[in-house]
PyMOL CGO cylinders between C-alpha atoms (Angstrom):
from pymol import cmd
from pymol.cgo import CYLINDER

trace = [
    CYLINDER, 28.02, -38.86, -152.24, 25.40, -36.73, -153.94, 0.3, 1, 1, 1, 1, 1, 1,
    CYLINDER, 25.40, -36.73, -153.94, 25.91, -35.92, -157.63, 0.3, 1, 1, 1, 1, 1, 1,
    CYLINDER, 25.91, -35.92, -157.63, 24.14, -32.57, -157.32, 0.3, 1, 1, 1, 1, 1, 1,
    CYLINDER, 24.14, -32.57, -157.32, 25.20, -29.46, -155.50, 0.3, 1, 1, 1, 1, 1, 1,
    CYLINDER, 25.20, -29.46, -155.50, 23.30, -28.47, -152.40, 0.3, 1, 1, 1, 1, 1, 1,
    CYLINDER, 23.30, -28.47, -152.40, 21.41, -25.73, -154.30, 0.3, 1, 1, 1, 1, 1, 1,
    CYLINDER, 21.41, -25.73, -154.30, 20.48, -28.08, -157.16, 0.3, 1, 1, 1, 1, 1, 1,
    CYLINDER, 20.48, -28.08, -157.16, 19.22, -30.72, -154.72, 0.3, 1, 1, 1, 1, 1, 1,
    CYLINDER, 19.22, -30.72, -154.72, 17.19, -28.09, -152.85, 0.3, 1, 1, 1, 1, 1, 1,
    CYLINDER, 17.19, -28.09, -152.85, 15.56, -26.90, -156.09, 0.3, 1, 1, 1, 1, 1, 1,
    CYLINDER, 15.56, -26.90, -156.09, 14.85, -30.48, -157.15, 0.3, 1, 1, 1, 1, 1, 1,
    CYLINDER, 14.85, -30.48, -157.15, 13.27, -31.47, -153.83, 0.3, 1, 1, 1, 1, 1, 1,
    CYLINDER, 13.27, -31.47, -153.83, 11.25, -28.23, -153.61, 0.3, 1, 1, 1, 1, 1, 1,
    CYLINDER, 11.25, -28.23, -153.61, 9.65, -29.00, -156.98, 0.3, 1, 1, 1, 1, 1, 1,
    CYLINDER, 9.65, -29.00, -156.98, 8.02, -32.21, -155.72, 0.3, 1, 1, 1, 1, 1, 1,
    CYLINDER, 8.02, -32.21, -155.72, 4.30, -31.64, -155.31, 0.3, 1, 1, 1, 1, 1, 1,
    CYLINDER, 4.30, -31.64, -155.31, 1.92, -33.11, -152.78, 0.3, 1, 1, 1, 1, 1, 1,
    CYLINDER, 1.92, -33.11, -152.78, -1.25, -32.70, -154.85, 0.3, 1, 1, 1, 1, 1, 1,
    CYLINDER, -1.25, -32.70, -154.85, -2.13, -33.48, -158.46, 0.3, 1, 1, 1, 1, 1, 1,
    CYLINDER, -2.13, -33.48, -158.46, 0.71, -35.93, -158.89, 0.3, 1, 1, 1, 1, 1, 1,
    CYLINDER, 0.71, -35.93, -158.89, 0.84, -38.14, -161.98, 0.3, 1, 1, 1, 1, 1, 1,
    CYLINDER, 0.84, -38.14, -161.98, -0.22, -41.34, -160.13, 0.3, 1, 1, 1, 1, 1, 1,
    CYLINDER, -0.22, -41.34, -160.13, -3.11, -39.47, -158.49, 0.3, 1, 1, 1, 1, 1, 1,
    CYLINDER, -3.11, -39.47, -158.49, -4.31, -38.06, -161.81, 0.3, 1, 1, 1, 1, 1, 1,
    CYLINDER, -4.31, -38.06, -161.81, -4.12, -41.56, -163.34, 0.3, 1, 1, 1, 1, 1, 1,
    CYLINDER, -4.12, -41.56, -163.34, -6.42, -42.94, -160.63, 0.3, 1, 1, 1, 1, 1, 1,
    CYLINDER, -6.42, -42.94, -160.63, -8.79, -39.95, -160.88, 0.3, 1, 1, 1, 1, 1, 1,
    CYLINDER, -8.79, -39.95, -160.88, -9.12, -40.23, -164.67, 0.3, 1, 1, 1, 1, 1, 1,
    CYLINDER, -9.12, -40.23, -164.67, -9.87, -43.94, -164.40, 0.3, 1, 1, 1, 1, 1, 1,
    CYLINDER, -9.87, -43.94, -164.40, -12.49, -43.46, -161.69, 0.3, 1, 1, 1, 1, 1, 1,
    CYLINDER, -12.49, -43.46, -161.69, -14.20, -40.61, -163.56, 0.3, 1, 1, 1, 1, 1, 1,
    CYLINDER, -14.20, -40.61, -163.56, -14.25, -42.60, -166.81, 0.3, 1, 1, 1, 1, 1, 1,
    CYLINDER, -14.25, -42.60, -166.81, -15.97, -45.47, -164.97, 0.3, 1, 1, 1, 1, 1, 1,
    CYLINDER, -15.97, -45.47, -164.97, -18.67, -43.16, -163.59, 0.3, 1, 1, 1, 1, 1, 1,
    CYLINDER, -18.67, -43.16, -163.59, -17.33, -42.84, -160.05, 0.3, 1, 1, 1, 1, 1, 1,
    CYLINDER, -17.33, -42.84, -160.05, -17.66, -39.33, -158.64, 0.3, 1, 1, 1, 1, 1, 1,
    CYLINDER, -17.66, -39.33, -158.64, -15.42, -38.03, -155.90, 0.3, 1, 1, 1, 1, 1, 1,
    CYLINDER, -15.42, -38.03, -155.90, -14.07, -35.03, -154.01, 0.3, 1, 1, 1, 1, 1, 1,
    CYLINDER, -14.07, -35.03, -154.01, -10.42, -34.13, -153.63, 0.3, 1, 1, 1, 1, 1, 1,
    CYLINDER, -10.42, -34.13, -153.63, -8.54, -33.58, -150.36, 0.3, 1, 1, 1, 1, 1, 1,
    CYLINDER, -8.54, -33.58, -150.36, -11.60, -33.23, -148.12, 0.3, 1, 1, 1, 1, 1, 1,
    CYLINDER, -11.60, -33.23, -148.12, -10.56, -30.81, -145.34, 0.3, 1, 1, 1, 1, 1, 1,
    CYLINDER, -10.56, -30.81, -145.34, -12.88, -32.21, -142.65, 0.3, 1, 1, 1, 1, 1, 1,
    CYLINDER, -12.88, -32.21, -142.65, -11.49, -35.73, -142.73, 0.3, 1, 1, 1, 1, 1, 1,
    CYLINDER, -11.49, -35.73, -142.73, -8.30, -36.73, -140.90, 0.3, 1, 1, 1, 1, 1, 1,
    CYLINDER, -8.30, -36.73, -140.90, -5.30, -36.67, -143.19, 0.3, 1, 1, 1, 1, 1, 1,
    CYLINDER, -5.30, -36.67, -143.19, -7.10, -34.91, -146.03, 0.3, 1, 1, 1, 1, 1, 1,
    CYLINDER, -7.10, -34.91, -146.03, -7.39, -38.05, -148.21, 0.3, 1, 1, 1, 1, 1, 1,
    CYLINDER, -7.39, -38.05, -148.21, -6.44, -37.70, -151.88, 0.3, 1, 1, 1, 1, 1, 1,
    CYLINDER, -6.44, -37.70, -151.88, -9.83, -38.94, -153.12, 0.3, 1, 1, 1, 1, 1, 1,
    CYLINDER, -9.83, -38.94, -153.12, -13.03, -39.06, -151.07, 0.3, 1, 1, 1, 1, 1, 1,
    CYLINDER, -13.03, -39.06, -151.07, -16.11, -40.94, -152.28, 0.3, 1, 1, 1, 1, 1, 1,
    CYLINDER, -16.11, -40.94, -152.28, -18.99, -40.20, -149.91, 0.3, 1, 1, 1, 1, 1, 1,
    CYLINDER, -18.99, -40.20, -149.91, -21.44, -42.51, -151.68, 0.3, 1, 1, 1, 1, 1, 1,
    CYLINDER, -21.44, -42.51, -151.68, -19.12, -45.43, -150.97, 0.3, 1, 1, 1, 1, 1, 1,
    CYLINDER, -19.12, -45.43, -150.97, -17.85, -44.08, -147.60, 0.3, 1, 1, 1, 1, 1, 1,
    CYLINDER, -17.85, -44.08, -147.60, -14.38, -44.66, -148.99, 0.3, 1, 1, 1, 1, 1, 1,
    CYLINDER, -14.38, -44.66, -148.99, -11.13, -42.70, -148.90, 0.3, 1, 1, 1, 1, 1, 1,
    CYLINDER, -11.13, -42.70, -148.90, -8.41, -43.43, -151.41, 0.3, 1, 1, 1, 1, 1, 1,
    CYLINDER, -8.41, -43.43, -151.41, -4.81, -42.56, -150.65, 0.3, 1, 1, 1, 1, 1, 1,
    CYLINDER, -4.81, -42.56, -150.65, -2.40, -42.52, -153.61, 0.3, 1, 1, 1, 1, 1, 1,
    CYLINDER, -2.40, -42.52, -153.61, 1.02, -42.89, -152.00, 0.3, 1, 1, 1, 1, 1, 1,
    CYLINDER, 1.02, -42.89, -152.00, 4.48, -42.50, -153.44, 0.3, 1, 1, 1, 1, 1, 1,
    CYLINDER, 4.48, -42.50, -153.44, 6.62, -45.53, -152.65, 0.3, 1, 1, 1, 1, 1, 1,
    CYLINDER, 6.62, -45.53, -152.65, 9.59, -43.49, -151.47, 0.3, 1, 1, 1, 1, 1, 1,
    CYLINDER, 9.59, -43.49, -151.47, 7.77, -40.86, -149.40, 0.3, 1, 1, 1, 1, 1, 1,
    CYLINDER, 7.77, -40.86, -149.40, 5.53, -43.33, -147.58, 0.3, 1, 1, 1, 1, 1, 1,
    CYLINDER, 5.53, -43.33, -147.58, 8.05, -46.17, -147.24, 0.3, 1, 1, 1, 1, 1, 1,
    CYLINDER, 8.05, -46.17, -147.24, 6.50, -48.98, -149.30, 0.3, 1, 1, 1, 1, 1, 1,
    CYLINDER, 6.50, -48.98, -149.30, 8.12, -52.11, -147.85, 0.3, 1, 1, 1, 1, 1, 1,
    CYLINDER, 8.12, -52.11, -147.85, 9.43, -54.61, -150.38, 0.3, 1, 1, 1, 1, 1, 1,
    CYLINDER, 9.43, -54.61, -150.38, 9.19, -52.13, -153.26, 0.3, 1, 1, 1, 1, 1, 1,
    CYLINDER, 9.19, -52.13, -153.26, 12.16, -51.49, -155.50, 0.3, 1, 1, 1, 1, 1, 1,
    CYLINDER, 12.16, -51.49, -155.50, 11.33, -47.77, -155.60, 0.3, 1, 1, 1, 1, 1, 1,
    CYLINDER, 11.33, -47.77, -155.60, 11.78, -47.42, -151.84, 0.3, 1, 1, 1, 1, 1, 1,
    CYLINDER, 11.78, -47.42, -151.84, 15.50, -47.06, -151.27, 0.3, 1, 1, 1, 1, 1, 1,
    CYLINDER, 15.50, -47.06, -151.27, 16.89, -44.87, -148.52, 0.3, 1, 1, 1, 1, 1, 1,
    CYLINDER, 16.89, -44.87, -148.52, 19.32, -42.23, -149.81, 0.3, 1, 1, 1, 1, 1, 1,
    CYLINDER, 19.32, -42.23, -149.81, 22.99, -42.77, -149.05, 0.3, 1, 1, 1, 1, 1, 1,
    CYLINDER, 22.99, -42.77, -149.05, 23.41, -39.26, -147.65, 0.3, 1, 1, 1, 1, 1, 1,
    CYLINDER, 23.41, -39.26, -147.65, 21.66, -37.95, -144.55, 0.3, 1, 1, 1, 1, 1, 1,
    CYLINDER, 21.66, -37.95, -144.55, 20.25, -41.41, -143.87, 0.3, 1, 1, 1, 1, 1, 1,
    CYLINDER, 20.25, -41.41, -143.87, 19.13, -40.72, -140.30, 0.3, 1, 1, 1, 1, 1, 1,
    CYLINDER, 19.13, -40.72, -140.30, 17.02, -37.75, -141.41, 0.3, 1, 1, 1, 1, 1, 1,
    CYLINDER, 17.02, -37.75, -141.41, 15.29, -39.69, -144.20, 0.3, 1, 1, 1, 1, 1, 1,
    CYLINDER, 15.29, -39.69, -144.20, 14.67, -42.76, -142.05, 0.3, 1, 1, 1, 1, 1, 1,
    CYLINDER, 14.67, -42.76, -142.05, 13.07, -40.62, -139.32, 0.3, 1, 1, 1, 1, 1, 1,
    CYLINDER, 13.07, -40.62, -139.32, 11.00, -38.67, -141.87, 0.3, 1, 1, 1, 1, 1, 1,
    CYLINDER, 11.00, -38.67, -141.87, 9.67, -41.78, -143.61, 0.3, 1, 1, 1, 1, 1, 1,
    CYLINDER, 9.67, -41.78, -143.61, 8.94, -43.46, -140.26, 0.3, 1, 1, 1, 1, 1, 1,
    CYLINDER, 8.94, -43.46, -140.26, 6.94, -40.38, -139.21, 0.3, 1, 1, 1, 1, 1, 1,
    CYLINDER, 6.94, -40.38, -139.21, 5.02, -40.54, -142.50, 0.3, 1, 1, 1, 1, 1, 1,
    CYLINDER, 5.02, -40.54, -142.50, 4.23, -44.23, -141.93, 0.3, 1, 1, 1, 1, 1, 1,
    CYLINDER, 4.23, -44.23, -141.93, 2.99, -43.72, -138.39, 0.3, 1, 1, 1, 1, 1, 1,
    CYLINDER, 2.99, -43.72, -138.39, 0.93, -40.68, -139.45, 0.3, 1, 1, 1, 1, 1, 1,
    CYLINDER, 0.93, -40.68, -139.45, -0.62, -42.68, -142.32, 0.3, 1, 1, 1, 1, 1, 1,
    CYLINDER, -0.62, -42.68, -142.32, -1.53, -45.56, -139.98, 0.3, 1, 1, 1, 1, 1, 1,
    CYLINDER, -1.53, -45.56, -139.98, -3.04, -43.19, -137.41, 0.3, 1, 1, 1, 1, 1, 1,
    CYLINDER, -3.04, -43.19, -137.41, -5.10, -41.34, -140.05, 0.3, 1, 1, 1, 1, 1, 1,
    CYLINDER, -5.10, -41.34, -140.05, -6.45, -44.59, -141.46, 0.3, 1, 1, 1, 1, 1, 1,
    CYLINDER, -6.45, -44.59, -141.46, -7.28, -45.83, -137.96, 0.3, 1, 1, 1, 1, 1, 1,
    CYLINDER, -7.28, -45.83, -137.96, -9.20, -42.62, -137.23, 0.3, 1, 1, 1, 1, 1, 1,
    CYLINDER, -9.20, -42.62, -137.23, -11.06, -42.85, -140.55, 0.3, 1, 1, 1, 1, 1, 1,
    CYLINDER, -11.06, -42.85, -140.55, -11.99, -46.48, -139.86, 0.3, 1, 1, 1, 1, 1, 1,
    CYLINDER, -11.99, -46.48, -139.86, -13.29, -45.47, -136.43, 0.3, 1, 1, 1, 1, 1, 1,
    CYLINDER, -13.29, -45.47, -136.43, -15.51, -42.91, -138.20, 0.3, 1, 1, 1, 1, 1, 1,
    CYLINDER, -15.51, -42.91, -138.20, -16.91, -45.67, -140.45, 0.3, 1, 1, 1, 1, 1, 1,
    CYLINDER, -16.91, -45.67, -140.45, -14.87, -44.96, -143.58, 0.3, 1, 1, 1, 1, 1, 1,
    CYLINDER, -14.87, -44.96, -143.58, -13.20, -47.57, -145.78, 0.3, 1, 1, 1, 1, 1, 1,
    CYLINDER, -13.20, -47.57, -145.78, -9.57, -46.78, -146.62, 0.3, 1, 1, 1, 1, 1, 1,
    CYLINDER, -9.57, -46.78, -146.62, -7.83, -47.91, -149.79, 0.3, 1, 1, 1, 1, 1, 1,
    CYLINDER, -7.83, -47.91, -149.79, -4.15, -47.26, -150.45, 0.3, 1, 1, 1, 1, 1, 1,
    CYLINDER, -4.15, -47.26, -150.45, -2.87, -47.30, -154.02, 0.3, 1, 1, 1, 1, 1, 1,
    CYLINDER, -2.87, -47.30, -154.02, 0.91, -47.33, -154.30, 0.3, 1, 1, 1, 1, 1, 1,
    CYLINDER, 0.91, -47.33, -154.30, 2.87, -45.59, -157.04, 0.3, 1, 1, 1, 1, 1, 1,
    CYLINDER, 2.87, -45.59, -157.04, 4.50, -48.87, -158.14, 0.3, 1, 1, 1, 1, 1, 1,
    CYLINDER, 4.50, -48.87, -158.14, 1.04, -50.39, -158.69, 0.3, 1, 1, 1, 1, 1, 1,
    CYLINDER, 1.04, -50.39, -158.69, 0.40, -47.76, -161.38, 0.3, 1, 1, 1, 1, 1, 1,
    CYLINDER, 0.40, -47.76, -161.38, 3.39, -48.64, -163.55, 0.3, 1, 1, 1, 1, 1, 1,
    CYLINDER, 3.39, -48.64, -163.55, 2.38, -49.71, -167.09, 0.3, 1, 1, 1, 1, 1, 1,
    CYLINDER, 2.38, -49.71, -167.09, 2.87, -53.46, -166.50, 0.3, 1, 1, 1, 1, 1, 1,
    CYLINDER, 2.87, -53.46, -166.50, 0.30, -53.69, -163.69, 0.3, 1, 1, 1, 1, 1, 1,
    CYLINDER, 0.30, -53.69, -163.69, -1.74, -50.49, -164.03, 0.3, 1, 1, 1, 1, 1, 1,
    CYLINDER, -1.74, -50.49, -164.03, -4.83, -52.05, -165.65, 0.3, 1, 1, 1, 1, 1, 1,
    CYLINDER, -4.83, -52.05, -165.65, -5.00, -54.85, -163.10, 0.3, 1, 1, 1, 1, 1, 1,
    CYLINDER, -5.00, -54.85, -163.10, -4.66, -52.39, -160.20, 0.3, 1, 1, 1, 1, 1, 1,
    CYLINDER, -4.66, -52.39, -160.20, -7.34, -50.03, -161.51, 0.3, 1, 1, 1, 1, 1, 1,
    CYLINDER, -7.34, -50.03, -161.51, -9.77, -52.86, -162.33, 0.3, 1, 1, 1, 1, 1, 1,
    CYLINDER, -9.77, -52.86, -162.33, -9.33, -54.29, -158.82, 0.3, 1, 1, 1, 1, 1, 1,
    CYLINDER, -9.33, -54.29, -158.82, -9.95, -50.80, -157.42, 0.3, 1, 1, 1, 1, 1, 1,
    CYLINDER, -9.95, -50.80, -157.42, -13.25, -50.58, -159.32, 0.3, 1, 1, 1, 1, 1, 1,
    CYLINDER, -13.25, -50.58, -159.32, -14.18, -54.10, -158.16, 0.3, 1, 1, 1, 1, 1, 1,
    CYLINDER, -14.18, -54.10, -158.16, -13.39, -53.22, -154.55, 0.3, 1, 1, 1, 1, 1, 1,
    CYLINDER, -13.39, -53.22, -154.55, -15.49, -50.04, -154.70, 0.3, 1, 1, 1, 1, 1, 1,
    CYLINDER, -15.49, -50.04, -154.70, -18.45, -51.93, -156.16, 0.3, 1, 1, 1, 1, 1, 1,
    CYLINDER, -18.45, -51.93, -156.16, -18.09, -54.63, -153.49, 0.3, 1, 1, 1, 1, 1, 1,
    CYLINDER, -18.09, -54.63, -153.49, -18.06, -52.01, -150.74, 0.3, 1, 1, 1, 1, 1, 1,
    CYLINDER, -18.06, -52.01, -150.74, -21.16, -50.39, -152.19, 0.3, 1, 1, 1, 1, 1, 1,
    CYLINDER, -21.16, -50.39, -152.19, -23.07, -53.67, -152.44, 0.3, 1, 1, 1, 1, 1, 1,
    CYLINDER, -23.07, -53.67, -152.44, -22.03, -54.94, -149.00, 0.3, 1, 1, 1, 1, 1, 1,
    CYLINDER, -22.03, -54.94, -149.00, -23.03, -51.69, -147.31, 0.3, 1, 1, 1, 1, 1, 1,
    CYLINDER, -23.03, -51.69, -147.31, -26.47, -51.81, -148.92, 0.3, 1, 1, 1, 1, 1, 1,
    CYLINDER, -26.47, -51.81, -148.92, -27.34, -55.49, -148.82, 0.3, 1, 1, 1, 1, 1, 1,
    CYLINDER, -27.34, -55.49, -148.82, -30.46, -56.55, -147.00, 0.3, 1, 1, 1, 1, 1, 1,
    CYLINDER, -30.46, -56.55, -147.00, -29.71, -57.64, -143.50, 0.3, 1, 1, 1, 1, 1, 1,
    CYLINDER, -29.71, -57.64, -143.50, -31.92, -60.43, -142.25, 0.3, 1, 1, 1, 1, 1, 1,
    CYLINDER, -31.92, -60.43, -142.25, -32.69, -60.27, -138.59, 0.3, 1, 1, 1, 1, 1, 1,
    CYLINDER, -32.69, -60.27, -138.59, -33.59, -63.37, -136.63, 0.3, 1, 1, 1, 1, 1, 1,
    CYLINDER, -33.59, -63.37, -136.63, -35.35, -63.22, -133.34, 0.3, 1, 1, 1, 1, 1, 1,
    CYLINDER, -35.35, -63.22, -133.34, -33.84, -65.39, -130.66, 0.3, 1, 1, 1, 1, 1, 1,
    CYLINDER, -33.84, -65.39, -130.66, -36.14, -68.19, -129.74, 0.3, 1, 1, 1, 1, 1, 1,
    CYLINDER, -36.14, -68.19, -129.74, -37.05, -68.08, -126.12, 0.3, 1, 1, 1, 1, 1, 1,
    CYLINDER, -37.05, -68.08, -126.12, -38.67, -70.89, -124.27, 0.3, 1, 1, 1, 1, 1, 1,
    CYLINDER, -38.67, -70.89, -124.27, -41.77, -69.49, -122.65, 0.3, 1, 1, 1, 1, 1, 1,
    CYLINDER, -41.77, -69.49, -122.65, -43.48, -71.26, -119.80, 0.3, 1, 1, 1, 1, 1, 1,
    CYLINDER, -43.48, -71.26, -119.80, -47.21, -71.53, -119.60, 0.3, 1, 1, 1, 1, 1, 1,
    CYLINDER, -47.21, -71.53, -119.60, -48.90, -70.89, -116.27, 0.3, 1, 1, 1, 1, 1, 1,
    CYLINDER, -48.90, -70.89, -116.27, -50.44, -74.39, -116.22, 0.3, 1, 1, 1, 1, 1, 1,
    CYLINDER, -50.44, -74.39, -116.22, -47.16, -76.23, -116.94, 0.3, 1, 1, 1, 1, 1, 1,
    CYLINDER, -47.16, -76.23, -116.94, -45.06, -77.49, -114.06, 0.3, 1, 1, 1, 1, 1, 1,
    CYLINDER, -45.06, -77.49, -114.06, -41.59, -76.04, -113.83, 0.3, 1, 1, 1, 1, 1, 1,
    CYLINDER, -41.59, -76.04, -113.83, -39.40, -79.19, -113.86, 0.3, 1, 1, 1, 1, 1, 1,
    CYLINDER, -39.40, -79.19, -113.86, -36.19, -77.31, -114.39, 0.3, 1, 1, 1, 1, 1, 1,
    CYLINDER, -36.19, -77.31, -114.39, -35.92, -76.09, -110.79, 0.3, 1, 1, 1, 1, 1, 1,
]
cmd.load_cgo(trace, "trace")
């Protein structure tokens, strides 16, 4: 049973924001302090990613563990009341997230998902450092020199007999 009245719960749930959340601001401050520049919620990309880095062709999604159904996370627990509604809502969010990331990948974008639980104080530094490492790796791999090799073909001279027939 819910400890709040219906009006209190409505007010509480209505106050939850979709943009400029604390985890998102944490990631943005870290990236900016490291010299990474980005755009927020780019309207022309599928799903309006939280952070878009055109130089790296990378989209970063900062997801809340509850709202996006982070499997195996202690912060993802279905509510005891109205369970069918919440299960359907979170499943829709998951399928929408997967579809958006698939569409972005088809457009040539790299997608990185940072979960809310990965930004808790115990593991925040490790998560942010690995994010910076991943971005630098993407940048270097996209711009490395590609060596092309020509396939060696066996050419026949006009004076040579063709013994292969």
